[in-house]
VEXDREN-220275 format. One line per 8 residues: number of its first residue (from 1); their letters; for each residue x, y, z of N, C-alpha, C. Coordinates in steps of 0.05 Angstrom, whole numbers. Layout:
N
NUM	a	X Y Z X Y Z X Y Z | ...
% end
This chain:
311
1	mtpvritv	-779 661 118 -762 678 135 -733 674 127 | -718 697 123 -691 696 114 -673 686 137 | -657 665 132 -639 655 153 -620 677 163 | -615 677 189 -596 696 201 -568 690 192 | -555 710 181 -528 706 171 -508 720 189 | -485 708 193 -465 720 210 -439 723 194 | -421 738 205 -395 742 192 -374 727 208 | -359 710 195 -337 695 207 -311 706 197
9	virprggs	-293 714 216 -267 725 208 -248 702 204 | -234 703 182 -216 680 174 -187 689 175 | -170 672 188 -141 677 189 -126 651 183 | -105 653 167 -89 628 162 -73 620 186 | -67 595 188 -51 584 210 -29 567 199 | -5 572 208 18 556 200 27 561 171 | 23 585 161 31 592 134 8 604 118 | 14 620 99 -7 633 83 -20 614 64
17	ikslphqv	-46 619 58 -61 604 39 -71 623 18 | -63 617 -7 -70 635 -30 -101 638 -32 | -109 663 -36 -137 670 -41 -156 664 -18 | -145 660 6 -162 655 29 -176 681 36 | -203 682 38 -217 707 44 -212 715 73 | -215 741 78 -211 752 105 -237 748 122 | -260 747 108 -285 743 122 -303 725 104 | -322 712 117 -342 696 103 -369 702 116
25	rigrhast	-389 707 99 -417 710 109 -431 683 105 | -443 674 126 -455 647 125 -478 646 144 | -498 629 138 -521 626 155 -514 614 182 | -526 624 203 -521 614 230 -528 584 232 | -549 576 217 -558 549 218 -548 532 194 | -529 543 179 -517 527 158 -499 506 170 | -493 485 155 -475 464 166 -447 474 164 | -430 462 182 -402 470 181 -389 461 154
33	eelydala	-401 441 141 -391 432 115 -392 455 95 | -413 472 97 -416 494 79 -393 515 83 | -385 518 107 -362 536 113 -337 525 100 | -332 499 103 -309 486 90 -311 488 60 | -335 484 49 -338 486 20 -331 514 10 | -340 535 25 -336 562 16 -306 569 16 | -292 560 37 -263 565 38 -247 549 18 | -257 524 12 -244 508 -8 -246 520 -36
41	rssglsiy	-270 531 -42 -274 544 -68 -257 569 -70 | -255 584 -49 -239 609 -50 -209 603 -53 | -199 583 -38 -171 578 -38 -162 560 -61 | -181 545 -73 -174 527 -94 -163 501 -84 | -165 496 -58 -155 471 -45 -177 452 -41 | -170 427 -39 -190 406 -32 -201 412 -5 | -227 406 -1 -239 410 25 -226 393 47 | -214 371 39 -201 353 58 -173 362 67
49	rlrithes	-163 383 53 -137 394 61 -140 415 83 | -164 424 88 -168 446 106 -175 436 134 | -165 450 154 -172 445 182 -179 472 194 | -203 474 204 -213 499 215 -215 496 246 | -204 515 260 -205 515 289 -213 543 300 | -223 543 324 -229 568 338 -202 581 346 | -198 606 339 -173 619 347 -170 621 377 | -193 624 391 -192 629 420 -181 606 436
57	dctlvpns	-189 581 428 -180 558 444 -170 535 427 | -168 540 401 -156 520 382 -173 494 380 | -198 495 389 -215 471 385 -225 469 356 | -229 445 348 -236 439 320 -264 447 313 | -267 460 290 -294 463 278 -296 440 258 | -312 419 264 -312 395 247 -325 400 220 | -316 385 201 -329 386 174 -351 366 174 | -376 375 178 -399 358 182 -424 369 169
65	keitiega	-440 350 158 -466 358 147 -487 362 170 | -482 348 192 -502 348 214 -498 371 234 | -473 381 237 -468 402 257 -470 430 244 | -485 447 257 -489 475 246 -467 493 256 | -465 516 243 -446 536 251 -450 544 280 | -475 548 287 -482 555 315 -475 532 333 | -482 507 325 -476 484 341 -446 480 346 | -430 490 327 -400 487 330 -389 510 348
73	gvedmdvv	-407 527 357 -397 549 375 -386 573 361 | -392 576 335 -382 599 320 -404 621 320 | -397 645 331 -415 667 332 -407 689 313 | -424 710 311 -418 733 294 -392 746 302 | -374 750 282 -348 763 284 -328 746 300 | -334 720 304 -314 703 316 -291 698 296 | -268 693 306 -244 688 289 -238 658 289 | -236 648 265 -228 620 262 -202 619 245
81	tvkdlgpq	-185 599 251 -160 596 236 -162 573 217 | -149 575 195 -150 554 174 -122 545 168 | -118 519 170 -92 507 164 -93 489 140 | -73 491 122 -71 473 99 -56 448 109 | -69 426 109 -58 401 118 -39 388 98 | -37 399 74 -20 388 53 -34 367 37 | -20 356 17 -32 335 0 -45 313 16 | -68 304 7 -83 283 21 -86 258 4
89	iswravyi	-91 236 17 -97 211 3 -119 197 19 | -136 182 5 -158 169 19 -147 148 39 | -162 145 61 -155 125 81 -155 97 68 | -174 92 51 -176 66 38 -151 60 22 | -141 80 7 -117 76 -9 -93 71 8 | -91 84 31 -69 79 50 -69 51 60 | -93 42 68 -95 14 79 -88 -6 57 | -97 -2 33 -91 -20 11 -61 -21 6
97	aeylgpvf	-48 2 6 -20 4 0 -3 -8 22 | -10 -4 47 7 -13 69 6 -43 72 | -15 -56 63 -16 -85 65 -7 -100 40 | -3 -84 19 4 -97 -7 32 -110 -6 | 51 -97 6 78 -108 8 78 -135 24 | 66 -135 48 66 -160 63 51 -183 50 | 34 -178 30 22 -200 16 42 -216 0 | 62 -202 -11 82 -215 -29 109 -220 -15
105	ipwlflfp	115 -207 6 141 -210 19 147 -238 28 | 129 -253 41 135 -280 49 143 -298 25 | 128 -295 3 134 -311 -21 161 -303 -32 | 168 -277 -32 193 -268 -43 216 -280 -27 | 214 -280 0 236 -291 16 237 -321 14 | 215 -334 11 215 -364 10 225 -375 -16 | 222 -360 -38 230 -371 -64 252 -354 -78 | 246 -331 -90 266 -316 -104 290 -308 -87
113	lrpyldsh	286 -300 -62 308 -290 -46 321 -312 -29 | 311 -336 -30 321 -357 -13 351 -362 -16 | 363 -362 -40 391 -366 -43 409 -345 -30 | 397 -322 -23 413 -300 -11 408 -296 19 | 392 -314 31 386 -310 59 411 -314 77 | 427 -334 71 451 -339 87 470 -357 71 | 492 -346 62 510 -362 45 524 -384 60 | 522 -385 87 535 -406 102 519 -432 102
121	ydttteps	495 -431 91 478 -455 92 472 -464 64 | 464 -489 61 456 -499 35 428 -489 29 | 427 -469 12 401 -457 5 389 -468 -20 | 401 -490 -30 390 -503 -53 367 -522 -46 | 365 -528 -20 344 -546 -11 317 -532 -13 | 297 -549 -17 270 -538 -19 260 -529 9 | 242 -509 10 231 -500 35 216 -524 49 | 216 -524 75 203 -546 89 173 -542 87
129	slqlllca	158 -563 94 129 -561 93 118 -541 113 | 133 -538 136 124 -518 156 129 -490 146 | 151 -486 131 156 -459 120 135 -452 99 | 127 -472 83 106 -467 64 79 -460 78 | 74 -474 100 50 -468 115 51 -440 127 | 73 -432 138 76 -405 149 72 -384 127 | 83 -389 104 80 -371 81 50 -368 75 | 36 -390 75 7 -389 69 -8 -374 91
137	lltvhfvk	-1 -378 116 -15 -364 138 -11 -334 136 | 14 -325 132 20 -297 130 6 -284 106 | 6 -299 84 -7 -288 60 -38 -286 64 | -49 -307 76 -78 -306 81 -85 -283 99 | -69 -278 120 -75 -256 138 -75 -229 124 | -56 -224 107 -54 -198 95 -73 -195 71 | -79 -218 57 -100 -217 37 -127 -210 49 | -132 -222 72 -157 -216 87 -158 -186 94
145	reyesifv	-136 -175 102 -135 -146 108 -141 -129 83 | -130 -138 61 -136 -123 36 -166 -125 29 | -177 -149 32 -206 -152 27 -222 -133 45 | -215 -132 70 -230 -115 89 -226 -85 82 | -202 -78 73 -197 -50 66 -214 -42 42 | -218 -60 23 -233 -53 -1 -263 -55 2 | -272 -77 16 -300 -83 16 -314 -79 43 | -300 -78 65 -313 -78 91 -311 -51 106
153	hrfsnatm	-287 -40 109 -284 -17 126 -299 8 115 | -310 23 134 -320 50 129 -305 69 147 | -296 91 135 -278 109 149 -291 135 158 | -284 143 183 -295 168 194 -285 192 177 | -260 192 170 -248 213 154 -243 203 126 | -248 220 106 -244 212 78 -215 209 71 | -198 227 82 -170 227 74 -151 229 98 | -126 226 93 -105 230 113 -81 241 98
161	parkivqn	-61 254 112 -38 264 98 -24 243 81 | -17 251 56 -5 232 37 21 220 48 | 35 235 65 61 225 75 57 200 92 | 33 196 102 28 173 119 31 147 104 | 27 147 78 29 123 62 57 111 63 | 77 130 64 105 121 66 110 110 94 | 101 124 114 105 115 142 92 89 147 | 66 86 140 52 62 146 62 38 130
169	sgyycvms	66 42 104 76 21 87 104 12 95 | 120 32 103 148 25 111 148 8 136 | 130 14 154 129 -2 179 122 -31 173 | 101 -36 157 93 -63 151 113 -78 134 | 126 -64 116 146 -77 99 170 -85 115 | 180 -67 132 203 -73 148 198 -97 167 | 175 -95 181 168 -117 200 164 -143 185 | 151 -142 161 147 -167 146 173 -179 137
177	cnmaywif	191 -162 128 218 -172 119 233 -184 142 | 231 -172 166 245 -183 189 234 -211 196 | 207 -213 196 195 -239 202 203 -260 180 | 200 -252 155 205 -271 133 235 -280 133 | 253 -262 139 281 -269 139 287 -291 160 | 276 -288 184 283 -306 206 268 -332 205 | 243 -332 194 228 -358 194 233 -374 169 | 244 -361 148 249 -376 123 278 -382 118
185	rpdaaaaa	295 -375 137 323 -382 135 327 -413 135 | 348 -423 123 353 -452 123 357 -463 151 | 366 -446 171 370 -456 198 348 -449 217 | 326 -439 207 303 -432 224 290 -457 236 | 277 -453 258 263 -476 271 243 -488 251 | 230 -472 235 210 -481 216 222 -496 193 | 249 -495 190 262 -509 167 269 -538 173 | 266 -546 198 273 -573 206 257 -594 191
193	kelispwl	269 -616 185 255 -637 170 232 -648 187 | 236 -650 213 215 -659 230 198 -635 239 | 172 -639 238 154 -617 246 158 -611 276 | 150 -587 283 151 -579 311 131 -595 327 | 130 -591 352 111 -605 369 83 -604 358 | 70 -627 355 42 -627 345 24 -609 362 | 30 -607 388 13 -589 405 16 -560 396 | 40 -551 391 44 -524 381 31 -520 354
201	lytglglf	35 -539 337 24 -536 309 -6 -534 309 | -20 -553 321 -49 -554 319 -62 -532 336 | -50 -526 359 -60 -504 375 -57 -478 360 | -34 -475 347 -29 -450 331 -48 -447 308 | -54 -469 294 -73 -468 272 -101 -461 282 | -108 -473 305 -134 -467 316 -137 -438 324 | -117 -427 337 -117 -399 346 -118 -381 321 | -103 -388 301 -102 -371 277 -130 -370 264
209	afgelanl	-142 -393 260 -168 -395 247 -189 -380 263 | -190 -384 290 -209 -370 307 -205 -340 306 | -179 -332 310 -173 -303 311 -180 -289 285 | -175 -301 262 -180 -288 237 -211 -285 232 | -226 -307 238 -254 -306 233 -268 -287 253 | -260 -288 278 -272 -270 298 -265 -241 292 | -241 -236 283 -232 -209 275 -249 -199 252 | -254 -216 232 -271 -208 209 -299 -202 219
217	nthlvlrd	-310 -218 236 -337 -214 247 -338 -187 261 | -318 -180 276 -318 -154 290 -318 -131 270 | -302 -133 249 -302 -112 229 -329 -109 215 | -342 -132 211 -369 -130 199 -389 -116 217 | -386 -122 243 -404 -108 263 -398 -78 263 | -373 -71 263 -366 -42 263 -375 -29 237 | -374 -43 215 -384 -32 190 -414 -27 191 | -429 -46 202 -458 -44 202 -469 -23 221
225	irrsgtte	-453 -14 241 -464 6 259 -458 34 249 | -445 36 226 -440 62 213 -456 64 187 | -473 83 184 -489 86 160 -470 95 137 | -474 82 114 -457 89 91 -459 118 84 | -436 131 79 -436 159 71 -438 179 93 | -438 169 119 -439 187 142 -418 179 162 | -414 197 182 -396 191 204 -411 183 228 | -437 181 226 -454 174 248 -452 143 254
233	rgvpcgfg	-449 136 279 -447 108 286 -463 102 311 | -470 76 315 -484 68 339 -465 55 358 | -476 47 381 -460 34 402 -453 5 392 | -427 -2 391 -420 -29 382 -427 -50 402 | -438 -72 392 -445 -94 410 -443 -120 393 | -441 -142 408 -438 -167 394 -416 -183 406 | -407 -204 392 -387 -223 402 -361 -208 409 | -353 -209 434 -328 -196 443 -332 -168 454
241	fgvvtcpn	-352 -154 445 -355 -126 454 -364 -124 483 | -376 -145 494 -383 -144 522 -360 -147 541 | -337 -155 530 -313 -160 547 -293 -138 545 | -287 -129 520 -267 -108 516 -278 -88 496 | -265 -64 496 -274 -43 478 -269 -50 449 | -245 -62 444 -237 -67 416 -231 -97 413 | -251 -113 410 -246 -142 406 -231 -148 380 | -233 -130 360 -218 -134 336 -188 -136 341
249	yffeiiaw	-178 -119 360 -150 -120 367 -144 -145 383 | -162 -153 401 -158 -177 416 -156 -202 398 | -174 -204 379 -174 -227 361 -150 -226 342 | -142 -202 335 -117 -199 318 -93 -211 332 | -91 -205 358 -68 -216 374 -70 -246 376 | -94 -257 379 -98 -286 381 -88 -299 355 | -95 -287 332 -87 -298 306 -56 -298 304 | -44 -277 313 -15 -275 311 -1 -294 331
257	igiyfvsg	-13 -299 354 -2 -319 372 -3 -346 359 | -24 -351 343 -26 -376 328 -3 -379 309 | 4 -357 294 27 -358 276 53 -362 292 | 55 -349 315 78 -352 332 82 -381 340 | 61 -395 348 63 -423 355 72 -440 331 | 59 -436 308 66 -452 284 95 -447 275 | 105 -423 280 133 -417 272 154 -431 290 | 145 -445 311 164 -456 329 174 -436 349
265	lswsilff	158 -416 355 163 -395 374 186 -376 365 | 184 -368 340 204 -349 329 203 -322 343 | 226 -312 351 227 -286 365 218 -264 347 | 221 -266 320 213 -245 302 183 -241 302 | 168 -263 304 139 -261 305 130 -249 332 | 143 -258 354 137 -247 380 143 -217 381 | 165 -208 369 172 -180 368 150 -164 354 | 140 -174 332 118 -161 317 93 -159 334
273	iiigsvqm	87 -181 349 63 -181 366 66 -160 388 | 89 -157 400 93 -138 422 90 -110 412 | 104 -103 390 103 -76 379 74 -69 371 | 61 -87 357 34 -83 348 14 -80 371 | 18 -96 392 0 -95 415 2 -69 430 | 26 -58 433 30 -32 446 14 -10 431 | 17 -10 404 4 10 388 -27 6 390 | -36 -18 387 -65 -23 388 -77 -16 416
281	aiwakkke	-61 -20 437 -71 -13 464 -75 17 466 | -57 33 454 -60 62 454 -85 70 439 | -90 58 416 -114 64 400 -139 55 416 | -138 32 429 -161 22 443 -169 40 466 | -149 51 481 -155 69 503 -168 95 493 | -158 105 470 -170 129 458 -199 123 450 | -203 100 439 -230 93 429 -250 91 453 | -241 79 475 -258 78 499 -265 106 509
289	rryrqgfg	-246 124 508 -253 152 517 -273 164 498 | -270 159 472 -289 171 452 -317 159 456 | -318 133 461 -344 120 465 -358 132 490 | -343 136 511 -355 146 536 -364 175 532 | -349 191 517 -356 219 513 -379 221 493 | -378 204 472 -398 206 451 -425 194 456 | -425 171 471 -450 157 476 -462 161 503 | -445 171 522 -455 176 549 -467 152 562
297	akykfkrf	-492 156 573 -505 135 588 -513 110 571 | -514 114 545 -521 92 527 -498 71 525 | -474 79 533 -451 62 530 -444 49 556 | -440 23 557 -432 8 580 -401 9 582 | -391 23 603 -362 26 605 -348 -1 606 | -325 -2 594 -308 -26 595 -284 -21 613 | -279 -41 630 -255 -40 647 -230 -46 631 | -233 -65 612 -209 -73 596 -215 -65 567
305	vmlpgii	-195 -52 554 -200 -42 527 -191 -61 505 | -172 -79 512 -162 -97 490 -158 -126 499 | -145 -130 522 -139 -157 531 -154 -163 557 | -173 -181 558 -189 -186 582 -170 -192 606 | -175 -178 628 -160 -182 652 -132 -170 653 | -124 -157 630 -97 -146 629 -97 -116 624 | -109 -108 601 -109 -80 594 -135 -73 579
% end
């Protein structure tokens, strides 16, 4: 039996797109990915640059192998709009790029840039043992992130706008430079010949080790509930997931509190924790909403999305 074909009316949105067809004939039970493929071939643009929405209510027609044209609510002679999202770059490449600077910035400030940190102090002295330790902790943290970006994470979307690489990398580089400047200065608390309180030091190291390992475990759990090559995922469960929606963010904060303690309570580390926590809380709330909408009764609602008893 010949599949029922429908006509979809195509209109550009936010600017013209060269060679974009006015109409497309497509099977009612074809996947929405086939519609994206047809428009990508006609326009000569990457499939990942295109965003298709219903003209009537601006809702997204997702690019999916599993969702059919009919399932996406597209009927015969319906009008959809197509937007060119501009040059794209893979999410993996963005993650790798944004963490690359922070891998080297602590070392740069501790050694090559040390003579220029503050001319009022004797910068010919060697870094303290605590500053060397902090450099190691910061480097380990961001090397771990690079490892996860390359070998662990699976992404729902293949690409994101290329401009994001400047925005994301800029944020991490600026924040890393701010931290490195204040904790590696000759007059920083970490530069003292005598170590900080042993309680702060060993508590901080313990929190850092626990936070990093637990965060890695969470990322492995999230990887394993998503089948490779698909956007389909299961309900996340395991260590931490019974308490908050995003234990990876919770454990990330714990690791950074550990660095904050080891630094002798440097305000620059605390500032980074606060800014990062605000952003992660926003992401966590959105993720809780998506879980509730996507999994329905299968998902056990969480009262706290990131920090137990707080948010």
